[in-house]
C-alpha positions as CSV (number, residue, x, y, z in Angstrom):
1,M,111.8,105.8,95.4
2,S,112.2,109.6,95.3
3,A,113.1,111.0,91.9
4,V,112.8,107.5,90.3
5,R,110.7,107.4,87.1
6,I,108.7,104.2,87.2
7,A,106.7,102.9,84.2
8,V,103.6,100.9,85.4
9,T,101.8,99.1,82.6
10,G,98.1,98.3,83.2
11,A,97.9,101.2,85.7
12,S,94.2,101.8,84.8
13,G,93.5,98.3,86.2
14,F,93.1,96.9,89.7
15,C,96.6,95.8,90.5
16,G,98.4,98.3,88.3
17,G,96.4,101.1,89.9
18,Y,97.5,100.1,93.4
19,V,101.2,99.9,92.2
20,A,101.0,103.4,90.6
21,R,99.4,105.0,93.7
22,A,101.9,103.3,96.0
23,A,104.9,104.4,93.9
24,A,103.6,108.0,93.7
25,A,103.1,108.0,97.5
26,R,106.7,107.1,97.9
27,G,107.9,110.0,95.8
28,A,108.4,108.3,92.4
29,E,107.5,109.9,89.1
30,V,104.9,107.6,87.7
31,L,104.4,106.9,84.0
32,C,101.1,105.0,83.4
33,V,101.5,102.9,80.3
34,G,98.4,101.4,78.7
35,R,95.3,102.1,76.7
36,R,93.7,104.3,79.4
37,P,95.2,106.8,81.9
38,G,96.1,105.6,85.4
39,P,95.1,107.1,88.7
40,V,98.2,109.3,89.0
41,G,101.1,110.4,87.0
42,R,101.5,110.8,83.2
43,H,99.8,108.7,80.6
44,L,101.8,106.9,77.9
45,P,99.4,105.3,75.5
46,W,100.1,101.6,74.6
47,D,98.1,98.8,73.1
48,A,99.9,95.7,74.4
49,S,98.4,93.5,71.7
50,R,99.7,95.5,68.8
51,S,102.6,97.8,69.5
52,A,105.8,98.5,71.5
53,P,105.6,100.9,74.4
54,D,107.7,104.1,74.7
55,L,109.8,103.5,77.8
56,G,112.6,105.9,77.1
57,A,111.7,108.1,80.0
58,A,111.6,105.3,82.6
59,D,114.2,104.1,85.0
60,L,112.4,100.8,85.7
61,V,109.3,99.0,84.6
62,V,106.6,97.2,86.5
63,H,104.5,95.2,84.1
64,C,101.0,94.6,85.4
65,A,99.1,94.7,82.1
66,A,97.4,91.4,81.3
67,A,94.5,90.0,79.4
68,V,92.5,87.9,81.9
69,G,89.5,85.6,81.5
70,D,88.4,82.0,81.0
71,H,87.9,81.9,77.2
72,P,87.0,78.9,75.0
73,P,90.1,77.3,73.4
74,G,90.7,78.6,69.9
75,S,88.4,81.6,70.3
76,P,89.2,85.1,69.2
77,A,89.3,86.2,72.9
78,E,91.9,83.6,73.7
79,A,94.0,84.7,70.7
80,E,93.8,88.3,72.0
81,Q,94.9,86.9,75.4
82,Y,98.1,85.5,73.8
83,A,98.7,88.7,71.8
84,V,98.7,90.7,75.1
85,N,100.3,88.2,77.5
86,V,102.9,86.7,75.3
87,D,103.6,88.9,72.3
88,G,103.0,92.0,74.4
89,T,105.6,90.8,76.8
90,A,108.1,90.3,74.1
91,R,107.5,93.9,72.8
92,L,107.8,95.3,76.3
93,L,111.1,93.5,77.1
94,A,112.6,94.8,73.9
95,A,111.5,98.3,74.7
96,A,112.8,98.1,78.2
97,A,116.3,97.8,76.6
98,G,118.0,96.5,79.8
99,R,116.1,98.5,82.3
100,P,115.0,96.6,85.4
101,V,111.7,94.9,84.9
102,V,109.3,93.5,87.5
103,W,106.8,91.2,85.7
104,V,103.6,90.4,87.5
105,S,102.7,86.8,86.8
106,S,100.2,84.5,88.6
107,A,100.1,81.2,90.5
108,S,98.0,80.0,87.5
109,V,101.3,79.2,85.8
110,Y,101.9,76.2,88.1
111,D,101.0,72.7,86.9
112,P,97.9,71.7,89.0
113,R,98.4,68.0,88.4
114,T,101.4,67.7,90.6
115,G,100.7,67.0,94.3
116,G,102.0,68.4,97.5
117,S,102.2,71.7,99.3
118,P,103.4,74.3,99.9
119,I,104.4,75.1,96.4
120,R,107.9,76.6,95.9
121,E,109.0,78.6,92.8
122,D,110.7,75.5,91.3
123,W,107.3,73.8,90.9
124,P,106.6,72.8,87.2
125,T,105.1,75.5,85.0
126,S,105.4,74.0,81.6
127,A,102.1,72.0,81.3
128,G,98.7,71.2,82.8
129,H,97.3,74.7,82.8
130,L,93.6,75.0,83.3
131,N,92.9,77.6,80.6
132,G,94.5,80.0,78.1
133,Y,95.2,82.6,80.8
134,G,97.5,80.2,82.7
135,R,99.1,79.0,79.5
136,S,99.7,82.5,78.2
137,K,101.1,83.8,81.5
138,A,103.5,80.8,81.7
139,L,104.8,81.6,78.2
140,G,105.0,85.3,78.9
141,E,106.9,84.8,82.2
142,R,109.3,82.4,80.5
143,L,110.3,85.3,78.2
144,A,110.6,87.6,81.2
145,L,112.8,85.2,83.1
146,A,115.0,84.7,80.1
147,A,115.5,88.5,79.9
148,G,116.6,88.7,83.6
149,A,113.3,90.1,85.0
150,V,112.0,89.6,88.5
151,V,108.7,87.7,88.2
152,L,106.1,87.8,91.0
153,R,103.5,85.1,91.4
154,P,100.5,86.1,93.5
155,R,97.4,84.0,94.0
156,A,93.8,85.2,93.9
157,V,94.5,88.9,94.4
158,Y,91.8,90.8,96.4
159,G,91.2,94.2,97.9
160,L,89.1,97.3,97.7
161,G,88.1,98.0,94.2
162,D,88.4,94.3,93.1
163,P,86.4,94.1,89.9
164,H,86.0,90.3,89.8
165,L,86.2,88.1,92.9
166,V,84.0,89.7,95.5
167,P,81.4,91.3,93.2
168,R,80.9,88.0,91.3
169,L,80.5,86.1,94.6
170,L,78.0,88.6,95.9
171,T,76.0,88.6,92.7
172,R,75.7,84.8,92.7
173,V,74.8,84.6,96.4
174,R,72.2,87.4,96.3
175,A,70.5,85.8,93.3
176,A,70.4,82.2,94.8
177,G,70.3,82.7,98.5
178,L,72.9,80.1,99.0
179,L,76.5,79.4,98.0
180,P,77.3,76.0,96.5
181,L,81.0,75.3,96.9
182,P,82.8,72.6,95.0
183,G,84.1,69.8,97.2
184,S,85.0,69.9,100.9
185,D,86.7,72.8,102.7
186,V,90.3,73.5,101.6
187,T,93.3,75.6,102.7
188,L,94.5,78.1,100.2
189,S,96.7,81.1,99.7
190,L,95.3,84.6,98.9
191,T,97.2,87.8,98.1
192,A,96.0,91.2,99.3
193,V,96.6,93.7,96.5
194,E,98.6,95.9,98.9
195,N,101.0,93.1,99.5
196,L,101.5,92.7,95.8
197,A,102.1,96.4,95.3
198,D,104.7,96.5,98.1
199,A,106.5,93.5,96.5
200,C,106.4,95.2,93.1
201,L,108.2,98.3,94.5
202,A,110.7,96.3,96.5
203,A,111.5,93.8,93.7
204,P,113.7,95.9,91.5
205,G,116.5,95.3,94.0
206,W,116.0,91.5,94.1
207,P,118.0,88.9,92.1
208,P,116.3,88.0,88.8
209,G,113.9,85.0,89.1
210,A,110.4,84.0,90.2
211,Y,109.0,84.8,93.7
212,N,105.7,83.7,95.2
213,I,103.7,86.6,96.8
214,T,100.9,85.9,99.3
215,D,99.4,87.0,102.6
216,D,101.2,86.2,105.8
217,R,99.3,82.9,106.3
218,P,96.9,80.7,104.2
219,Y,93.2,80.7,104.9
220,R,90.4,78.1,105.2
221,R,88.2,78.7,102.2
222,D,84.8,78.3,103.9
223,E,85.7,80.7,106.8
224,V,86.9,83.3,104.4
225,L,83.7,83.2,102.4
226,R,81.5,83.3,105.5
227,R,83.4,86.4,106.8
228,V,83.1,88.2,103.4
229,L,79.4,87.5,103.3
230,R,78.9,88.7,106.9
231,A,81.0,91.9,106.2
232,Y,78.7,92.8,103.3
233,G,75.5,92.0,105.2
234,V,74.6,89.0,103.0
235,R,72.8,86.0,104.5
236,A,73.4,82.8,102.6
237,R,73.9,79.2,103.4
238,I,77.1,77.5,102.2
239,V,76.6,74.0,100.8
240,H,79.2,71.5,99.6
241,V,78.6,69.8,96.3
242,P,80.8,67.5,94.2
243,L,83.0,69.4,91.7
244,P,81.3,67.8,88.6
245,L,77.9,68.8,89.9
246,A,79.1,72.3,90.7
247,R,80.3,72.6,87.1
248,L,76.9,71.7,85.8
249,A,75.2,74.1,88.1
250,R,77.6,77.0,87.7
251,S,76.4,80.5,86.7
252,A,78.1,83.1,84.5
253,E,79.6,84.6,87.7
254,L,81.7,81.5,88.4
255,T,83.7,80.2,85.4
256,P,85.1,76.6,85.3
257,Y,88.5,78.1,86.2
258,A,87.1,80.0,89.2
259,L,85.3,76.8,90.4
260,D,88.6,74.9,90.2
261,Q,90.4,77.6,92.1
262,L,87.8,77.2,94.9
263,A,88.0,73.4,94.8
264,R,91.8,72.9,95.1
265,G,93.8,73.7,98.2
266,V,96.8,75.6,97.0
267,V,99.4,77.0,99.4
268,L,102.4,78.9,98.1
269,D,105.8,79.1,99.9
270,T,106.9,82.7,100.2
271,A,110.3,82.0,101.9
272,K,112.2,83.2,98.8
273,A,110.7,86.7,98.8
274,R,111.0,86.9,102.6
275,E,114.7,86.2,102.3
276,Q,114.9,89.5,100.3
277,G,113.4,91.4,103.2
278,W,109.8,91.5,102.0
279,M,107.1,90.9,104.5
280,P,103.4,90.8,103.9
281,G,101.8,93.6,106.0
282,H,98.2,93.3,104.9
283,G,95.5,90.6,105.1
284,L,91.8,89.8,105.0
285,D,91.1,91.6,108.3
286,G,92.2,94.9,106.8
287,L,89.9,94.5,103.8
288,L,86.8,93.6,105.9
289,T,87.3,96.5,108.3
290,A,88.4,99.2,105.8
291,P,86.1,102.2,105.2
292,G,84.2,101.5,101.9
293,A,84.7,97.8,102.1
294,R,80.9,97.1,101.7
295,T,80.3,98.9,98.5
296,P,79.9,96.2,95.8
C-alpha cells in the first residue's frame, strides 16, 4: 500500500484504529476521518450524523465509523444510530465520488429467524433484526452495495483494546462470582480485530459485494468464556439458564441483544473471501497470550 492515501472513518475507535495502524505499517498515508483524531496519520474532522466528509485527498476509503448500542425503539439514541449508520453512509458514498469503498458491516444484518448453518452471504438481510443497530446496518450496507462497495460482515469482533465484550464480561463476573449463560452450549463464529483489519486492506481489490469475515474456525461458547476468565485470573462458575430467565436476571453489562448473541449458535461461511486470497491469520490463542492481554 506504499504511497496510497487511505481514508479510514472511525479511526479513533476500536476497529478503525486497528485498520489505520495496519495501513500505516504497510506504507500507506492514512487520513483519519471522524470526530476525534486516530492513532496515526492526519485527522480530517467529520460528524457522520450531520455532514459530508472531505475525501478529496483519498485514493480509497475504509468506512468503519458506526453508532453501536442496543437502544429502545423510537428513542433519540436509536434516531442518532440511523443518522450515522444510514444517512451518514449516504453522505460518505456521495463524497467518495467513485473511489473504492470498503464498508464494514456486521453479521447482525442477517435475519436470525431463518434456520441452518453455516451462513453464506446470500442469507436474508431484509427483516428480523434484533435491534436498531442490526436494522440500521442492514439499510446502510444496502446503500453501499448499490454503490458498488465491498461490504465486510464480521461477527463479535474482539482483540486487545476491545471496549465492550471482555470488559463487560469481566465486570459482570467479578460482581456476581458466577456467569449465567442463556441456554445450552453453542458453536459460534468470532472475528479477531486483526483479521478484520487485514480484510479491510485486502478488499479494495475484490469484486463488489458482501463477504463474511471470521476467524479460521468457529468456537464452542462455554470453552471460549472459560479460557478468557482463566487468562484474566478470574474464578467463576458457569451456569446455564433458560433464555427468558437470563433476560429477567440480566445486568447493565449484558443487553438483550448481547444475551441473544450468546444464546444462538451462528457460524459464518467465509469461502467467498478466501476465494479472493484472504486467509485469517489470527485467533483467540493470540489474544490470550499477547502481552497486555490481562489489562481490563
